[in-house]
PDB file of the backbone (N, CA, C, O) and the ligand in Angstrom, with CONECT records:
HET     ZN  A 101       1
ATOM      1  N   MET A   1     -53.218  -5.640-139.522  1.00  0.00           N
ATOM      2  CA  MET A   1     -53.180  -4.456-140.659  1.00  0.00           C
ATOM      3  C   MET A   1     -54.070  -3.151-140.050  1.00  0.00           C
ATOM      4  O   MET A   1     -55.235  -3.358-139.709  1.00  0.00           O
ATOM      5  N   ASP A   2     -53.608  -2.090-139.951  1.00  0.00           N
ATOM      6  CA  ASP A   2     -54.421  -0.921-139.639  1.00  0.00           C
ATOM      7  C   ASP A   2     -55.291  -0.445-140.858  1.00  0.00           C
ATOM      8  O   ASP A   2     -54.882  -0.662-141.998  1.00  0.00           O
ATOM      9  N   PRO A   3     -56.373   0.141-140.659  1.00  0.00           N
ATOM     10  CA  PRO A   3     -57.414   0.610-141.897  1.00  0.00           C
ATOM     11  C   PRO A   3     -56.527   1.459-142.893  1.00  0.00           C
ATOM     12  O   PRO A   3     -56.637   1.345-144.114  1.00  0.00           O
ATOM     13  N   LEU A   4     -55.680   2.280-142.304  1.00  0.00           N
ATOM     14  CA  LEU A   4     -54.903   3.058-143.476  1.00  0.00           C
ATOM     15  C   LEU A   4     -53.973   2.111-144.448  1.00  0.00           C
ATOM     16  O   LEU A   4     -53.976   2.257-145.670  1.00  0.00           O
ATOM     17  N   THR A   5     -53.325   1.306-143.896  1.00  0.00           N
ATOM     18  CA  THR A   5     -52.663   0.193-144.636  1.00  0.00           C
ATOM     19  C   THR A   5     -53.514  -0.418-145.455  1.00  0.00           C
ATOM     20  O   THR A   5     -53.302  -0.226-146.652  1.00  0.00           O
ATOM     21  N   SER A   6     -54.541  -1.191-145.130  1.00  0.00           N
ATOM     22  CA  SER A   6     -55.499  -1.943-145.921  1.00  0.00           C
ATOM     23  C   SER A   6     -55.940  -0.993-147.183  1.00  0.00           C
ATOM     24  O   SER A   6     -55.686  -1.226-148.365  1.00  0.00           O
ATOM     25  N   ALA A   7     -56.567  -0.014-146.727  1.00  0.00           N
ATOM     26  CA  ALA A   7     -57.025   0.910-147.693  1.00  0.00           C
ATOM     27  C   ALA A   7     -55.947   1.377-148.841  1.00  0.00           C
ATOM     28  O   ALA A   7     -56.224   1.667-150.005  1.00  0.00           O
ATOM     29  N   ASN A   8     -54.920   1.379-148.355  1.00  0.00           N
ATOM     30  CA  ASN A   8     -53.779   1.868-149.247  1.00  0.00           C
ATOM     31  C   ASN A   8     -53.219   0.662-150.219  1.00  0.00           C
ATOM     32  O   ASN A   8     -52.834   0.824-151.377  1.00  0.00           O
ATOM     33  N   ARG A   9     -53.252  -0.418-149.593  1.00  0.00           N
ATOM     34  CA  ARG A   9     -53.111  -1.526-150.347  1.00  0.00           C
ATOM     35  C   ARG A   9     -54.173  -1.984-151.338  1.00  0.00           C
ATOM     36  O   ARG A   9     -53.849  -2.603-152.351  1.00  0.00           O
ATOM     37  N   ALA A  10     -55.366  -1.700-151.071  1.00  0.00           N
ATOM     38  CA  ALA A  10     -56.468  -1.774-151.764  1.00  0.00           C
ATOM     39  C   ALA A  10     -56.648  -1.033-153.083  1.00  0.00           C
ATOM     40  O   ALA A  10     -57.258  -1.360-154.101  1.00  0.00           O
ATOM     41  N   CYS A  11     -55.949   0.052-152.784  1.00  0.00           N
ATOM     42  CA  CYS A  11     -56.172   1.240-153.798  1.00  0.00           C
ATOM     43  C   CYS A  11     -55.281   0.984-155.200  1.00  0.00           C
ATOM     44  O   CYS A  11     -54.072   0.759-155.142  1.00  0.00           O
ATOM     45  N   THR A  12     -55.864   1.033-156.197  1.00  0.00           N
ATOM     46  CA  THR A  12     -55.480   0.546-157.600  1.00  0.00           C
ATOM     47  C   THR A  12     -54.822   1.854-158.036  1.00  0.00           C
ATOM     48  O   THR A  12     -54.033   1.689-158.966  1.00  0.00           O
ATOM     49  N   GLU A  13     -54.948   3.147-157.590  1.00  0.00           N
ATOM     50  CA  GLU A  13     -54.409   4.364-158.222  1.00  0.00           C
ATOM     51  C   GLU A  13     -53.384   4.894-157.182  1.00  0.00           C
ATOM     52  O   GLU A  13     -53.412   6.111-157.003  1.00  0.00           O
ATOM     53  N   ARG A  14     -52.653   4.305-156.601  1.00  0.00           N
ATOM     54  CA  ARG A  14     -51.627   4.588-155.671  1.00  0.00           C
ATOM     55  C   ARG A  14     -50.490   5.620-156.502  1.00  0.00           C
ATOM     56  O   ARG A  14     -49.969   6.585-155.942  1.00  0.00           O
ATOM     57  N   ILE A  15     -50.264   5.304-157.662  1.00  0.00           N
ATOM     58  CA  ILE A  15     -49.404   5.910-158.509  1.00  0.00           C
ATOM     59  C   ILE A  15     -49.650   7.338-158.723  1.00  0.00           C
ATOM     60  O   ILE A  15     -48.730   8.111-158.989  1.00  0.00           O
ATOM     61  N   ASN A  16     -51.021   7.749-158.601  1.00  0.00           N
ATOM     62  CA  ASN A  16     -51.404   8.865-158.836  1.00  0.00           C
ATOM     63  C   ASN A  16     -51.480   9.743-157.742  1.00  0.00           C
ATOM     64  O   ASN A  16     -52.312   9.595-156.848  1.00  0.00           O
ATOM     65  N   VAL A  17     -50.496  10.823-157.772  1.00  0.00           N
ATOM     66  CA  VAL A  17     -50.424  11.889-156.612  1.00  0.00           C
ATOM     67  C   VAL A  17     -51.824  12.484-156.403  1.00  0.00           C
ATOM     68  O   VAL A  17     -52.383  12.366-155.313  1.00  0.00           O
ATOM     69  N   GLU A  18     -52.421  13.147-157.479  1.00  0.00           N
ATOM     70  CA  GLU A  18     -53.737  13.828-157.081  1.00  0.00           C
ATOM     71  C   GLU A  18     -54.828  12.909-156.696  1.00  0.00           C
ATOM     72  O   GLU A  18     -55.780  13.368-156.065  1.00  0.00           O
ATOM     73  N   HIS A  19     -54.788  11.710-156.997  1.00  0.00           N
ATOM     74  CA  HIS A  19     -55.800  11.035-156.471  1.00  0.00           C
ATOM     75  C   HIS A  19     -55.606  10.705-154.916  1.00  0.00           C
ATOM     76  O   HIS A  19     -56.540  10.689-154.116  1.00  0.00           O
ATOM     77  N   SER A  20     -54.296  10.450-154.601  1.00  0.00           N
ATOM     78  CA  SER A  20     -53.901  10.248-153.282  1.00  0.00           C
ATOM     79  C   SER A  20     -54.216  11.390-152.307  1.00  0.00           C
ATOM     80  O   SER A  20     -54.747  11.225-151.209  1.00  0.00           O
ATOM     81  N   VAL A  21     -53.861  12.472-152.784  1.00  0.00           N
ATOM     82  CA  VAL A  21     -53.948  13.753-151.898  1.00  0.00           C
ATOM     83  C   VAL A  21     -55.413  14.201-151.778  1.00  0.00           C
ATOM     84  O   VAL A  21     -55.924  14.530-150.708  1.00  0.00           O
ATOM     85  N   PHE A  22     -56.138  14.184-153.131  1.00  0.00           N
ATOM     86  CA  PHE A  22     -57.463  14.744-152.945  1.00  0.00           C
ATOM     87  C   PHE A  22     -58.876  13.754-152.998  1.00  0.00           C
ATOM     88  O   PHE A  22     -60.002  14.161-152.710  1.00  0.00           O
ATOM     89  N   LYS A  23     -58.561  12.465-153.402  1.00  0.00           N
ATOM     90  CA  LYS A  23     -59.627  11.676-153.568  1.00  0.00           C
ATOM     91  C   LYS A  23     -59.435  10.218-152.857  1.00  0.00           C
ATOM     92  O   LYS A  23     -60.484   9.614-152.633  1.00  0.00           O
ATOM     93  N   CYS A  24     -58.374   9.669-152.526  1.00  0.00           N
ATOM     94  CA  CYS A  24     -58.159   8.531-152.101  1.00  0.00           C
ATOM     95  C   CYS A  24     -58.925   8.165-150.611  1.00  0.00           C
ATOM     96  O   CYS A  24     -58.837   8.991-149.703  1.00  0.00           O
ATOM     97  N   ASP A  25     -59.540   7.127-150.443  1.00  0.00           N
ATOM     98  CA  ASP A  25     -60.309   6.698-149.303  1.00  0.00           C
ATOM     99  C   ASP A  25     -59.224   6.555-148.157  1.00  0.00           C
ATOM    100  O   ASP A  25     -59.460   6.877-146.993  1.00  0.00           O
ATOM    101  N   ALA A  26     -57.916   6.001-148.628  1.00  0.00           N
ATOM    102  CA  ALA A  26     -56.948   5.748-147.671  1.00  0.00           C
ATOM    103  C   ALA A  26     -56.684   7.050-146.850  1.00  0.00           C
ATOM    104  O   ALA A  26     -56.298   6.905-145.690  1.00  0.00           O
ATOM    105  N   TRP A  27     -56.835   8.149-147.284  1.00  0.00           N
ATOM    106  CA  TRP A  27     -56.647   9.349-146.461  1.00  0.00           C
ATOM    107  C   TRP A  27     -57.761  10.197-146.101  1.00  0.00           C
ATOM    108  O   TRP A  27     -57.599  11.363-145.744  1.00  0.00           O
ATOM    109  N   TYR A  28     -58.925   9.615-146.189  1.00  0.00           N
ATOM    110  CA  TYR A  28     -60.118  10.242-145.831  1.00  0.00           C
ATOM    111  C   TYR A  28     -60.056  11.295-144.732  1.00  0.00           C
ATOM    112  O   TYR A  28     -60.209  12.516-144.777  1.00  0.00           O
ATOM    113  N   VAL A  29     -59.724  10.266-143.501  1.00  0.00           N
ATOM    114  CA  VAL A  29     -59.781  10.979-142.288  1.00  0.00           C
ATOM    115  C   VAL A  29     -58.754  12.170-142.067  1.00  0.00           C
ATOM    116  O   VAL A  29     -59.086  13.167-141.427  1.00  0.00           O
ATOM    117  N   ILE A  30     -57.562  12.031-142.595  1.00  0.00           N
ATOM    118  CA  ILE A  30     -56.550  13.163-142.760  1.00  0.00           C
ATOM    119  C   ILE A  30     -56.984  14.319-143.533  1.00  0.00           C
ATOM    120  O   ILE A  30     -56.656  15.485-143.314  1.00  0.00           O
ATOM    121  N   ARG A  31     -57.792  13.870-144.508  1.00  0.00           N
ATOM    122  CA  ARG A  31     -58.335  15.040-145.371  1.00  0.00           C
ATOM    123  C   ARG A  31     -59.536  15.686-144.684  1.00  0.00           C
ATOM    124  O   ARG A  31     -59.597  16.914-144.632  1.00  0.00           O
ATOM    125  N   ARG A  32     -60.409  14.992-144.201  1.00  0.00           N
ATOM    126  CA  ARG A  32     -61.511  15.501-143.208  1.00  0.00           C
ATOM    127  C   ARG A  32     -61.130  16.471-142.078  1.00  0.00           C
ATOM    128  O   ARG A  32     -61.720  17.504-141.759  1.00  0.00           O
ATOM    129  N   GLU A  33     -60.048  15.943-141.548  1.00  0.00           N
ATOM    130  CA  GLU A  33     -59.329  16.893-140.643  1.00  0.00           C
ATOM    131  C   GLU A  33     -58.952  18.218-141.181  1.00  0.00           C
ATOM    132  O   GLU A  33     -59.186  19.246-140.544  1.00  0.00           O
ATOM    133  N   LEU A  34     -58.396  18.221-142.294  1.00  0.00           N
ATOM    134  CA  LEU A  34     -57.965  19.533-142.958  1.00  0.00           C
ATOM    135  C   LEU A  34     -59.135  20.254-143.384  1.00  0.00           C
ATOM    136  O   LEU A  34     -59.090  21.484-143.363  1.00  0.00           O
ATOM    137  N   GLU A  35     -60.256  19.617-143.796  1.00  0.00           N
ATOM    138  CA  GLU A  35     -61.275  20.298-144.372  1.00  0.00           C
ATOM    139  C   GLU A  35     -62.025  20.829-143.159  1.00  0.00           C
ATOM    140  O   GLU A  35     -62.710  21.843-143.292  1.00  0.00           O
ATOM    141  N   ALA A  36     -61.946  20.251-142.063  1.00  0.00           N
ATOM    142  CA  ALA A  36     -62.608  20.825-141.023  1.00  0.00           C
ATOM    143  C   ALA A  36     -61.845  22.166-140.511  1.00  0.00           C
ATOM    144  O   ALA A  36     -62.430  23.169-140.101  1.00  0.00           O
ATOM    145  N   TYR A  37     -60.654  22.033-140.592  1.00  0.00           N
ATOM    146  CA  TYR A  37     -59.647  23.063-140.152  1.00  0.00           C
ATOM    147  C   TYR A  37     -59.931  24.309-141.026  1.00  0.00           C
ATOM    148  O   TYR A  37     -60.025  25.377-140.423  1.00  0.00           O
ATOM    149  N   THR A  38     -60.095  24.308-142.519  1.00  0.00           N
ATOM    150  CA  THR A  38     -60.304  25.202-143.198  1.00  0.00           C
ATOM    151  C   THR A  38     -61.573  25.483-143.451  1.00  0.00           C
ATOM    152  O   THR A  38     -61.779  26.630-143.850  1.00  0.00           O
ATOM    153  N   GLY A  39     -62.504  24.763-143.336  1.00  0.00           N
ATOM    154  CA  GLY A  39     -64.029  25.129-143.437  1.00  0.00           C
ATOM    155  C   GLY A  39     -64.249  24.868-144.964  1.00  0.00           C
ATOM    156  O   GLY A  39     -65.354  25.187-145.402  1.00  0.00           O
ATOM    157  N   LYS A  40     -63.367  24.346-145.802  1.00  0.00           N
ATOM    158  CA  LYS A  40     -63.671  24.183-147.213  1.00  0.00           C
ATOM    159  C   LYS A  40     -63.220  22.837-147.605  1.00  0.00           C
ATOM    160  O   LYS A  40     -62.284  22.332-146.986  1.00  0.00           O
ATOM    161  N   GLU A  41     -63.802  22.191-148.589  1.00  0.00           N
ATOM    162  CA  GLU A  41     -63.553  20.983-149.274  1.00  0.00           C
ATOM    163  C   GLU A  41     -62.267  21.405-150.014  1.00  0.00           C
ATOM    164  O   GLU A  41     -62.279  22.479-150.615  1.00  0.00           O
ATOM    165  N   ILE A  42     -61.168  20.644-150.015  1.00  0.00           N
ATOM    166  CA  ILE A  42     -59.713  20.591-150.443  1.00  0.00           C
ATOM    167  C   ILE A  42     -59.879  20.071-151.901  1.00  0.00           C
ATOM    168  O   ILE A  42     -60.165  18.892-152.107  1.00  0.00           O
ATOM    169  N   THR A  43     -59.675  21.062-153.020  1.00  0.00           N
ATOM    170  CA  THR A  43     -59.601  20.265-154.200  1.00  0.00           C
ATOM    171  C   THR A  43     -58.217  20.793-155.077  1.00  0.00           C
ATOM    172  O   THR A  43     -57.460  21.683-154.690  1.00  0.00           O
ATOM    173  N   PRO A  44     -58.100  20.114-156.194  1.00  0.00           N
ATOM    174  CA  PRO A  44     -56.651  20.568-156.728  1.00  0.00           C
ATOM    175  C   PRO A  44     -56.916  22.128-157.366  1.00  0.00           C
ATOM    176  O   PRO A  44     -55.991  22.915-157.565  1.00  0.00           O
ATOM    177  N   GLU A  45     -58.195  22.398-157.621  1.00  0.00           N
ATOM    178  CA  GLU A  45     -58.293  23.781-157.969  1.00  0.00           C
ATOM    179  C   GLU A  45     -58.215  25.006-156.777  1.00  0.00           C
ATOM    180  O   GLU A  45     -57.715  26.103-157.026  1.00  0.00           O
ATOM    181  N   ASN A  46     -58.716  24.693-155.613  1.00  0.00           N
ATOM    182  CA  ASN A  46     -58.399  25.724-154.809  1.00  0.00           C
ATOM    183  C   ASN A  46     -57.537  25.746-153.668  1.00  0.00           C
ATOM    184  O   ASN A  46     -57.501  26.623-152.804  1.00  0.00           O
ATOM    185  N   VAL A  47     -56.680  24.453-153.754  1.00  0.00           N
ATOM    186  CA  VAL A  47     -55.591  24.200-152.688  1.00  0.00           C
ATOM    187  C   VAL A  47     -54.412  25.355-152.664  1.00  0.00           C
ATOM    188  O   VAL A  47     -54.062  25.915-151.625  1.00  0.00           O
ATOM    189  N   VAL A  48     -53.883  25.612-153.900  1.00  0.00           N
ATOM    190  CA  VAL A  48     -53.133  26.558-153.985  1.00  0.00           C
ATOM    191  C   VAL A  48     -53.536  28.003-153.558  1.00  0.00           C
ATOM    192  O   VAL A  48     -52.712  28.654-152.915  1.00  0.00           O
ATOM    193  N   GLY A  49     -54.626  28.497-153.837  1.00  0.00           N
ATOM    194  CA  GLY A  49     -55.283  29.779-153.194  1.00  0.00           C
ATOM    195  C   GLY A  49     -55.480  29.536-151.661  1.00  0.00           C
ATOM    196  O   GLY A  49     -55.319  30.480-150.888  1.00  0.00           O
ATOM    197  N   LEU A  50     -55.787  28.432-151.252  1.00  0.00           N
ATOM    198  CA  LEU A  50     -55.990  28.290-149.651  1.00  0.00           C
ATOM    199  C   LEU A  50     -54.691  28.387-149.046  1.00  0.00           C
ATOM    200  O   LEU A  50     -54.592  28.982-147.973  1.00  0.00           O
ATOM    201  N   MET A  51     -53.552  27.814-149.667  1.00  0.00           N
ATOM    202  CA  MET A  51     -52.256  27.761-148.952  1.00  0.00           C
ATOM    203  C   MET A  51     -51.761  29.343-149.178  1.00  0.00           C
ATOM    204  O   MET A  51     -50.968  29.826-148.370  1.00  0.00           O
ATOM    205  N   LEU A  52     -52.156  29.975-150.078  1.00  0.00           N
ATOM    206  CA  LEU A  52     -51.621  31.522-150.134  1.00  0.00           C
ATOM    207  C   LEU A  52     -52.329  32.374-149.322  1.00  0.00           C
ATOM    208  O   LEU A  52     -51.849  33.438-148.932  1.00  0.00           O
ATOM    209  N   SER A  53     -53.525  31.962-149.011  1.00  0.00           N
ATOM    210  CA  SER A  53     -54.395  32.792-148.233  1.00  0.00           C
ATOM    211  C   SER A  53     -54.053  33.110-146.538  1.00  0.00           C
ATOM    212  O   SER A  53     -54.458  34.049-145.853  1.00  0.00           O
ATOM    213  N   SER A  54     -53.229  32.053-146.184  1.00  0.00           N
ATOM    214  CA  SER A  54     -52.780  32.397-144.704  1.00  0.00           C
ATOM    215  C   SER A  54     -51.700  31.463-144.444  1.00  0.00           C
ATOM    216  O   SER A  54     -51.665  30.386-145.039  1.00  0.00           O
ATOM    217  N   LYS A  55     -50.863  31.779-143.643  1.00  0.00           N
ATOM    218  CA  LYS A  55     -49.677  31.137-143.278  1.00  0.00           C
ATOM    219  C   LYS A  55     -49.976  29.676-142.445  1.00  0.00           C
ATOM    220  O   LYS A  55     -49.368  28.609-142.532  1.00  0.00           O
ATOM    221  N   GLU A  56     -51.040  30.012-141.682  1.00  0.00           N
ATOM    222  CA  GLU A  56     -51.817  28.992-140.954  1.00  0.00           C
ATOM    223  C   GLU A  56     -52.213  27.815-141.829  1.00  0.00           C
ATOM    224  O   GLU A  56     -52.008  26.640-141.526  1.00  0.00           O
ATOM    225  N   TYR A  57     -52.779  28.224-142.902  1.00  0.00           N
ATOM    226  CA  TYR A  57     -53.436  27.102-143.977  1.00  0.00           C
ATOM    227  C   TYR A  57     -52.307  26.524-144.748  1.00  0.00           C
ATOM    228  O   TYR A  57     -52.418  25.423-145.286  1.00  0.00           O
ATOM    229  N   TRP A  58     -51.118  27.307-144.823  1.00  0.00           N
ATOM    230  CA  TRP A  58     -50.063  26.971-145.750  1.00  0.00           C
ATOM    231  C   TRP A  58     -49.504  25.640-144.892  1.00  0.00           C
ATOM    232  O   TRP A  58     -49.445  24.508-145.372  1.00  0.00           O
ATOM    233  N   ASP A  59     -49.123  25.984-143.587  1.00  0.00           N
ATOM    234  CA  ASP A  59     -48.533  25.098-142.824  1.00  0.00           C
ATOM    235  C   ASP A  59     -49.252  23.888-142.614  1.00  0.00           C
ATOM    236  O   ASP A  59     -48.644  22.828-142.764  1.00  0.00           O
ATOM    237  N   LYS A  60     -50.572  23.884-142.259  1.00  0.00           N
ATOM    238  CA  LYS A  60     -51.545  22.677-142.204  1.00  0.00           C
ATOM    239  C   LYS A  60     -51.501  21.908-143.517  1.00  0.00           C
ATOM    240  O   LYS A  60     -51.304  20.694-143.470  1.00  0.00           O
ATOM    241  N   ILE A  61     -51.673  22.537-144.715  1.00  0.00           N
ATOM    242  CA  ILE A  61     -51.884  21.894-145.798  1.00  0.00           C
ATOM    243  C   ILE A  61     -50.602  21.157-146.203  1.00  0.00           C
ATOM    244  O   ILE A  61     -50.642  20.043-146.726  1.00  0.00           O
ATOM    245  N   GLU A  62     -49.429  21.836-145.935  1.00  0.00           N
ATOM    246  CA  GLU A  62     -48.111  21.346-146.404  1.00  0.00           C
ATOM    247  C   GLU A  62     -47.929  20.110-145.501  1.00  0.00           C
ATOM    248  O   GLU A  62     -47.625  19.036-146.020  1.00  0.00           O
ATOM    249  N   THR A  63     -48.109  20.224-144.129  1.00  0.00           N
ATOM    250  CA  THR A  63     -48.129  18.918-143.302  1.00  0.00           C
ATOM    251  C   THR A  63     -48.915  17.789-143.681  1.00  0.00           C
ATOM    252  O   THR A  63     -48.434  16.656-143.651  1.00  0.00           O
ATOM    253  N   THR A  64     -50.161  18.030-144.056  1.00  0.00           N
ATOM    254  CA  THR A  64     -51.050  17.037-144.490  1.00  0.00           C
ATOM    255  C   THR A  64     -50.566  16.273-145.726  1.00  0.00           C
ATOM    256  O   THR A  64     -50.471  15.047-145.767  1.00  0.00           O
ATOM    257  N   VAL A  65     -50.276  17.091-146.710  1.00  0.00           N
ATOM    258  CA  VAL A  65     -49.769  16.676-148.021  1.00  0.00           C
ATOM    259  C   VAL A  65     -48.522  15.801-147.756  1.00  0.00           C
ATOM    260  O   VAL A  65     -48.401  14.704-148.301  1.00  0.00           O
ATOM    261  N   LEU A  66     -47.615  16.296-146.926  1.00  0.00           N
ATOM    262  CA  LEU A  66     -46.290  15.555-146.899  1.00  0.00           C
ATOM    263  C   LEU A  66     -46.554  14.299-145.937  1.00  0.00           C
ATOM    264  O   LEU A  66     -45.701  13.413-145.885  1.00  0.00           O
ATOM    265  N   LYS A  67     -47.563  14.225-145.282  1.00  0.00           N
ATOM    266  CA  LYS A  67     -47.783  13.039-144.328  1.00  0.00           C
ATOM    267  C   LYS A  67     -48.572  12.071-145.268  1.00  0.00           C
ATOM    268  O   LYS A  67     -48.471  10.872-145.009  1.00  0.00           O
ATOM    269  N   ILE A  68     -49.401  12.475-146.406  1.00  0.00           N
ATOM    270  CA  ILE A  68     -49.972  11.598-147.389  1.00  0.00           C
ATOM    271  C   ILE A  68     -48.790  11.110-148.307  1.00  0.00           C
ATOM    272  O   ILE A  68     -48.781   9.955-148.735  1.00  0.00           O
ATOM    273  N   LEU A  69     -47.987  11.834-148.544  1.00  0.00           N
ATOM    274  CA  LEU A  69     -46.940  11.330-149.599  1.00  0.00           C
ATOM    275  C   LEU A  69     -45.924  10.381-148.828  1.00  0.00           C
ATOM    276  O   LEU A  69     -45.690   9.240-149.226  1.00  0.00           O
ATOM    277  N   LYS A  70     -45.446  10.831-147.908  1.00  0.00           N
ATOM    278  CA  LYS A  70     -44.714   9.782-147.031  1.00  0.00           C
ATOM    279  C   LYS A  70     -45.334   8.559-146.547  1.00  0.00           C
ATOM    280  O   LYS A  70     -44.628   7.555-146.448  1.00  0.00           O
ATOM    281  N   THR A  71     -46.390   8.522-146.278  1.00  0.00           N
ATOM    282  CA  THR A  71     -47.256   7.258-146.064  1.00  0.00           C
ATOM    283  C   THR A  71     -47.096   6.366-147.321  1.00  0.00           C
ATOM    284  O   THR A  71     -46.684   5.207-147.285  1.00  0.00           O
ATOM    285  N   ARG A  72     -47.515   7.127-148.587  1.00  0.00           N
ATOM    286  CA  ARG A  72     -47.841   6.669-149.615  1.00  0.00           C
ATOM    287  C   ARG A  72     -46.556   5.819-150.218  1.00  0.00           C
ATOM    288  O   ARG A  72     -46.647   4.701-150.727  1.00  0.00           O
ATOM    289  N   LYS A  73     -45.372   6.562-150.058  1.00  0.00           N
ATOM    290  CA  LYS A  73     -43.996   6.006-150.297  1.00  0.00           C
ATOM    291  C   LYS A  73     -43.696   4.677-149.774  1.00  0.00           C
ATOM    292  O   LYS A  73     -43.263   3.728-150.427  1.00  0.00           O
ATOM    293  N   GLU A  74     -44.041   4.713-148.218  1.00  0.00           N
ATOM    294  CA  GLU A  74     -43.989   3.314-147.650  1.00  0.00           C
ATOM    295  C   GLU A  74     -44.709   2.170-148.133  1.00  0.00           C
ATOM    296  O   GLU A  74     -44.339   1.032-147.846  1.00  0.00           O
ATOM    297  N   PHE A  75     -45.655   2.386-148.807  1.00  0.00           N
ATOM    298  CA  PHE A  75     -46.464   1.371-149.477  1.00  0.00           C
ATOM    299  C   PHE A  75     -46.143   1.053-150.920  1.00  0.00           C
ATOM    300  O   PHE A  75     -46.498  -0.003-151.443  1.00  0.00           O
ATOM    301  N   LYS A  76     -45.548   1.872-151.468  1.00  0.00           N
ATOM    302  CA  LYS A  76     -45.236   1.647-152.869  1.00  0.00           C
ATOM    303  C   LYS A  76     -44.320   0.454-153.073  1.00  0.00           C
ATOM    304  O   LYS A  76     -43.390   0.124-152.338  1.00  0.00           O
ATOM    305  N   GLN A  77     -44.794  -0.233-154.361  1.00  0.00           N
ATOM    306  CA  GLN A  77     -44.133  -1.512-154.500  1.00  0.00           C
ATOM    307  C   GLN A  77     -42.901  -1.631-155.409  1.00  0.00           C
ATOM    308  O   GLN A  77     -42.330  -2.714-155.536  1.00  0.00           O
TER     309      GLN A  77
HETATM  310 ZN    ZN A 101     -56.987   5.548-153.761  1.00  0.00          ZN2+
END
């Protein structure tokens, strides 16, 4: 089992989208990549502003969130 899969299975808050996208350890690496890219910590409060600030950020954030949501769906029981 890869680390993402086990972190995901271990997570008790999989149902919570906000948790998955902004807090869950299962997506720590993916989230860090995004934060390195934007130079900012991604939070529910600033994510919309970041997306609207540039087309590049929009695409990057959208891709990351979709990746998280898609992976999450695969693990849903
Ligand atoms: Zn979690």
